[in-house]
C-alpha positions in Angstrom: 0.1 0.1 -0.1 1.5 3.2 -1.0 1.7 6.6 1.3 -1.5 8.3 -0.1 -3.5 5.0 0.4 -2.4 5.1 4.1 -3.2 8.7 4.5 -6.8 8.4 3.0 -7.7 5.3 5.0 -6.5 7.2 8.2 -8.5 10.3 7.3 -11.6 8.0 6.6 -11.2 6.5 10.2 -10.9 10.1 11.8 -14.0 11.2 9.7 -15.9 8.0 10.8 -14.9 8.7 14.2 -16.0 12.3 14.2 -19.3 11.3 12.7 -20.0 8.9 15.4 -19.2 11.3 18.0 -21.5 13.7 16.4 -24.4 11.5 16.1 -24.2 10.4 19.7 -24.0 14.0 20.6 -27.3 14.6 18.5 -29.0 11.6 20.1 -28.0 13.1 23.4 -29.4 16.5 22.5 -32.7 15.1 21.4 -33.1 13.3 24.6 -32.3 16.4 26.8 -34.7 18.3 24.5 -37.5 15.8 25.2 -36.9 15.7 28.9 -36.5 19.7 29.1 -39.8 20.0 27.0 -41.7 17.9 29.4 -40.3 19.4 32.7 -41.0 22.8 31.2 -44.7 22.0 30.3 -45.0 20.2 33.8 -43.7 23.3 35.5 -45.9 25.8 33.6 -49.0 23.4 34.1 -48.4 23.6 38.0 -48.2 27.6 37.5 -51.3 27.6 35.6 -53.1 25.4 38.3 -51.7 27.4 41.3 -52.9 30.7 39.7 -56.3 29.2 38.8 -55.8 30.3 35.2 -58.9 27.9 34.0 -61.3 30.2 35.7 -60.3 32.8 33.2 -59.4 30.8 30.0 -60.6 27.4 29.1 -58.1 24.8 30.0 -58.1 23.4 26.4 -56.6 26.9 25.3 -54.2 26.6 28.1 -53.2 22.9 27.1 -52.9 24.3 23.5 -50.1 27.0 24.9 -48.5 24.3 26.8 -48.3 21.8 23.9 -46.8 24.5 21.7 -44.2 25.6 24.3 -43.1 21.9 24.7 -43.0 21.4 21.0 -40.9 24.8 20.4 -38.3 23.2 23.0 -38.3 19.8 21.2 -37.9 21.5 17.6 -35.3 23.7 19.2 -33.2 20.7 20.3 -33.7 19.0 17.1 -32.3 21.9 15.1 -29.4 21.9 17.7 -28.9 18.0 17.0 -29.1 18.4 13.3 -26.5 21.2 13.5 -23.9 18.9 15.4 -24.4 16.3 12.1 -23.0 18.9 9.8 -25.7 18.6 7.1 -26.1 21.9 5.7 -29.3 21.5 3.5 -31.2 20.1 6.1 -30.2 22.6 9.0 -30.7 25.4 6.7 -34.3 24.2 5.7 -35.1 23.3 9.5 -33.9 26.9 10.3 -36.3 28.4 7.8 -39.1 26.6 9.2 -38.4 27.0 12.6 -38.0 30.9 12.6 -41.4 31.9 13.0 -42.2 29.6 15.8 -40.9 31.9 18.8 -42.6 34.7 17.6 -45.9 32.6 17.2 -45.6 31.2 20.8 -44.9 34.7 22.1 -48.1 36.1 20.2 -50.0 33.3 21.5 -48.9 34.0 25.2 -49.7 37.9 24.6 -53.3 36.9 23.4 -54.0 34.5 26.6 -52.4 37.2 29.0 -54.5 40.0 27.3 -57.8 37.8 27.6 -56.9 37.0 31.5 -56.1 40.5 32.2 -59.3 42.0 30.4 -61.5 39.4 31.7 -60.1 40.3 35.3 -60.7 44.2 34.8 -64.1 43.1 33.5 -65.1 41.5 36.7 -63.5 44.2 38.8 -65.8 46.8 37.2 -69.0 44.7 37.2 -68.4 44.4 41.0 -68.4 48.1 41.5 -71.6 50.4 42.1 -70.9 52.7 39.2 -73.6 53.5 37.1 -73.4 52.0 33.6 -71.0 49.4 34.7 -71.8 46.8 32.1 -71.0 49.2 29.2 -67.9 50.3 31.0 -66.8 46.7 31.6 -67.3 45.7 28.1 -65.6 48.7 26.9 -62.4 48.1 29.0 -62.6 44.3 28.1 -62.6 45.0 24.5 -60.2 47.7 24.6 -57.5 45.7 26.9 -57.9 42.8 24.8 -57.3 44.5 21.5 -54.3 46.3 22.7 -52.8 42.8 23.4 -54.0 41.5 20.0 -52.3 44.2 18.4 -49.1 43.6 20.2 -49.6 39.8 19.6 -49.8 40.5 15.8 -46.9 42.8 15.5 -45.1 39.8 17.5 -46.1 37.2 15.3 -45.2 39.0 12.0 -42.0 40.6 13.5 -40.2 39.5 10.5 -42.3 41.2 7.9 -42.3 44.7 6.6 -43.9 47.3 8.6 -46.3 48.6 6.2 -47.8 44.9 5.8 -47.9 44.4 9.5 -49.8 47.9 9.9 -52.2 47.1 7.1 -53.0 43.8 8.4 -53.9 45.5 11.9 -55.8 48.1 10.3 -58.0 45.3 8.5 -58.1 43.1 11.7 -59.4 46.3 13.5 -62.3 46.8 11.2 -63.2 43.2 11.2 -62.8 43.1 15.2 -65.2 46.3 15.3 -67.7 44.9 13.0 -67.7 41.3 15.1 -68.3 43.2 18.2 -70.8 45.5 16.9 -73.0 42.7 15.4 -72.6 40.4 18.4 -73.8 43.5 20.9 -76.5 44.6 18.3 -77.6 40.8 18.4 -77.8 40.7 22.2 -79.7 43.9 22.3 -82.3 43.0 19.7 -82.6 39.5 21.6 -83.2 41.4 25.1 -85.6 44.0 23.4 -87.6 41.1 21.8 -88.3 39.5 25.3 
């Protein structure tokens, strides 16, 4: 065997050793990610139970948030694991696919937190002895939730151009205003007909 043959076999052995090491590291990262995702979901669920968040929001919505957070952690560790394997095509594709997930998770959390705060303020106002408290409670509820929705849309679309986001927010504002007006008018008509 000549000198170049020995060098290429030696290099092949080094590459194989490096690949096996990277593969084991990738498997370890995925296992850690699964454990961490389940742990974070458990801790956040305990927090939701402690603050009795299910009184303000349906438990199914909270479960959805928990699942999204858990899977975000899973995907992050899968991305890190693929990065250790040095497969640029797969890593590049996964990076593009995972980019919007943190923004969407943040937006979803803003929507839920806004709804919880709006519901709380509505209840506080309804318990007062202020004249016209029902209308005030509804106005505060819709306003607070709308503000959180606007921030949620901006968070979810953070990678988009400002003009696109602002146009979308204006369209959503009109749609929300029409929906609220229709709902309240329908309730008023039903109340009047009784």
